[in-house]
C-alpha positions in Angstrom: -14.2 18.6 -0.8 -13.8 15.3 -2.6 -14.0 11.6 -1.5 -10.8 10.6 0.2 -11.6 7.1 1.3 -12.3 3.8 -0.4 -14.1 0.6 0.5 -14.3 -2.8 -1.1 -16.7 -5.7 -0.5 -15.1 -9.2 -0.6 -16.7 -12.3 -2.1 -16.9 -13.7 1.5 -19.1 -10.7 2.5 -16.7 -8.6 4.6 -16.1 -4.9 3.9 -12.7 -3.2 4.3 -12.1 0.6 4.0 -9.0 2.9 4.1 -8.1 6.5 3.7 -9.8 9.4 5.5 -11.8 8.3 8.5 -12.4 11.6 10.2 -16.2 11.2 10.1 -16.2 7.5 11.0 -16.6 6.5 7.3 -14.1 3.7 7.5 -15.7 1.4 10.1 -18.0 3.5 12.2 -17.4 4.7 15.7 -14.2 2.7 16.3 -11.9 4.8 14.2 -12.2 8.5 13.4 -8.8 9.1 11.8 -7.0 8.3 8.6 -5.4 5.0 7.9 -3.2 4.0 4.9 -4.0 0.3 5.3 -7.5 -1.4 4.9 -9.5 -2.1 8.1 -12.6 -4.3 8.4 -16.0 -2.8 9.1 -17.3 -4.5 12.3 -20.8 -6.1 12.1 -20.9 -6.4 8.3 -20.1 -9.9 7.1 -22.6 -10.5 4.2 -22.1 -7.5 1.9 -22.8 -7.9 -1.8 -22.0 -4.2 -2.7 -20.5 -1.2 -1.0 -21.2 2.4 -2.0 -19.4 5.5 -0.6 -20.1 9.2 -0.3 -17.8 12.0 0.7 -18.0 11.3 4.5 -20.1 8.1 4.8 -20.3 4.5 3.5 -23.2 2.0 3.0 -23.3 -1.7 2.2 -26.1 -3.7 0.6 -26.2 -7.0 2.3 -27.2 -10.5 1.2 -30.2 -10.4 3.5 -31.6 -7.4 1.7 -30.6 -5.0 4.4 -28.6 -1.8 4.0 -26.1 -0.8 6.7 -24.5 2.7 6.8 -21.7 4.3 8.8 -19.9 7.7 9.0 -21.2 11.2 9.1 -25.0 11.8 9.6 -24.8 15.6 9.3 -27.3 15.5 6.4 -29.1 12.2 7.4 -26.9 10.1 5.1 -27.0 7.1 7.5 -30.7 6.8 6.7 -31.6 5.6 10.2 -32.9 8.9 11.7 -31.2 11.0 14.3 -28.3 9.2 16.0 -26.9 9.8 19.5 -23.9 12.0 19.7 -20.7 10.1 18.9 -22.6 7.3 17.1 -21.3 6.6 13.6 -22.8 3.2 12.9 -23.0 0.8 11.2 -26.8 1.4 11.5 -29.5 -0.2 9.4 -31.8 1.6 6.9 -35.4 0.4 7.2 -38.3 0.8 4.8 -40.1 -2.4 5.8 -38.9 -4.2 2.7 -35.8 -5.8 1.3 -33.4 -3.9 -0.9 -31.7 -5.2 -4.1 -29.8 -2.2 -5.5 -27.8 0.8 -4.0 -26.2 3.9 -5.3 -24.2 6.7 -3.5 -24.0 10.4 -4.2 -21.9 13.1 -2.5 -24.1 13.1 0.6 -27.1 11.1 -0.4 -28.0 7.5 -1.2 -30.7 5.8 -3.2 -31.8 2.2 -3.1 -34.3 0.0 -4.9 -36.5 -2.6 -3.0 -37.3 -6.1 -4.3 -40.8 -4.6 -5.0 -39.2 -2.1 -7.4 -39.8 0.9 -5.1 -37.1 3.6 -5.2 -36.1 5.3 -1.9 -33.5 8.0 -1.2 -32.1 9.7 1.9 -29.5 12.2 3.0 -28.7 15.6 1.5 -31.5 17.1 -0.7 -30.2 20.6 -1.4 -31.1 20.3 -5.1 -34.0 17.8 -4.9 -31.8 14.8 -5.5 -34.0 12.7 -3.2 -36.8 13.0 -5.8 -39.6 13.8 -3.2 -40.5 17.3 -4.4 -38.6 19.2 -1.7 -35.1 20.5 -1.0 -35.2 19.4 2.7 -32.6 16.8 3.9 -34.0 13.6 5.1 -32.5 11.3 7.8 -34.9 8.5 6.8 -35.7 7.1 3.4 -38.3 8.9 1.3 -40.0 7.4 -1.7 -39.2 9.0 -5.1 -42.4 10.6 -6.3 -42.5 9.5 -9.9 -43.1 5.7 -10.3 -40.6 4.4 -12.8 -41.4 0.7 -12.3 -37.6 0.9 -12.4 -35.3 -1.9 -13.2 -32.7 -0.6 -10.7 -30.9 2.4 -9.3 -28.4 3.4 -11.9 -26.4 6.0 -10.0 -26.4 9.1 -7.8 -24.1 12.0 -8.6 -23.1 15.0 -6.5 -26.7 16.3 -6.3 -28.5 14.4 -9.0 -29.8 10.8 -9.3 -30.6 8.6 -12.3 -32.6 5.4 -12.7 -34.0 3.3 -15.5 -37.7 2.6 -16.0 -39.3 -0.7 -17.0 -38.7 0.0 -20.6 -35.0 0.7 -20.1 -35.3 4.4 -20.6 -33.1 6.5 -18.4 -34.6 9.2 -16.2 -32.7 11.7 -14.0 -33.6 14.4 -11.4 -32.0 16.9 -9.1 -29.3 19.4 -9.9 -29.1 20.2 -13.6 -27.4 23.6 -13.9 -24.5 22.1 -15.9 -26.7 19.7 -18.0 -26.4 16.7 -15.6 -30.0 15.8 -16.1 -29.4 15.1 -19.8 -32.8 16.4 -21.0 -31.4 19.2 -23.2 -31.9 21.9 -20.5 -29.7 23.3 -17.7 -32.4 23.4 -15.1 -32.8 21.7 -11.7 -35.6 19.1 -11.6 -37.7 18.8 -8.4 -40.5 16.4 -7.6 -40.5 14.4 -10.8 -38.1 12.6 -13.1 -37.1 13.7 -16.6 -36.3 11.3 -19.4 -32.8 11.7 -20.8 -32.6 12.7 -24.4 -31.8 10.0 -27.0 -32.9 6.6 -28.2 -33.8 3.9 -25.8 -30.7 3.6 -23.6 -29.9 -0.1 -23.4 -27.3 0.3 -20.7 -24.7 -2.1 -19.5 -23.1 0.2 -16.9 -23.2 3.8 -15.7 -21.3 6.1 -13.4 -22.8 9.3 -12.1 -20.6 10.3 -9.2 -19.6 14.0 -9.6 -21.4 16.2 -12.1 -20.6 14.3 -15.3 -22.7 11.1 -15.8 -21.3 8.5 -18.2 -22.9 5.3 -19.4 -21.8 2.3 -21.5 -24.5 0.9 -23.8 -24.9 -2.8 -24.4 -23.2 -2.5 -27.8 -20.2 -0.9 -26.1 -20.8 2.7 -27.1 -19.9 5.3 -24.4 -21.9 8.5 -23.7 -21.2 11.3 -21.2 -22.9 14.6 -20.4 -22.9 17.4 -17.8 -20.0 19.4 -16.5 -17.1 19.6 -18.9 -14.8 22.3 -17.5 -11.7 20.2 -17.7 -12.8 18.0 -20.5 -14.4 15.3 -18.4 -17.1 14.6 -20.9 -14.4 13.3 -23.2 -15.5 14.7 -26.5 -12.4 16.8 -27.1 -14.0 20.1 -25.8 -14.5 21.9 -22.5 -18.1 22.8 -23.2 -20.8 21.5 -20.8 -23.2 19.1 -22.5 -26.9 18.8 -21.6 -27.6 15.7 -23.7 -25.6 12.4 -23.9 -22.6 12.9 -26.2 -21.0 9.8 -27.7 -17.3 9.5 -26.9 -14.8 8.2 -29.5 -12.6 5.6 -27.8 -8.9 5.3 -28.8 
């Protein structure tokens, strides 16, 4: 299964979504069908960022709140058990304001203004970072303190974030090298520093099982699954450390 819907956050704060809506991931309980034209998400008018999983969507709001809608089968709405037929939007609450948000396949992670990192949803490979493989319908705090500068990204079943010194750390599913620490093992209950020099990053994408990052000097590195050449190094061999990509 792959993501088959898209959402955008407008400068004015509204969110519009289109594509597959079978789980309510387009605008919550009002539409559970596909649409080829964008529709607005009711009740969200101050979004600054939107992040989407395979069957859910979340928005970070100017108020510091996070609202989610869509499937809650793995707790990915982050607001605990929901009544049957309720698809949101519902608010994620940790008693603090959020400033960053990232989406995985069926999990989300967010950073508070106090630099605490919280995750919720599917945890089959430990991607929530709390030392278990049990799904959580409410946010759980990542066990290792990174004094992080922000959530970087959440992949299919792995998550990465930067620490205060701008080193990149990852945790969760690592069987195809997604953690980037030189091994092909899954990491539970802690975070592992990605191999390489200090990773002064400008941007990163971790959706799927092939993380890629752009450093501040413009260099691009990728690692993880490479079965169809998605690492971009001219091979189809999985990479368990960041591999620099030659741009055309």
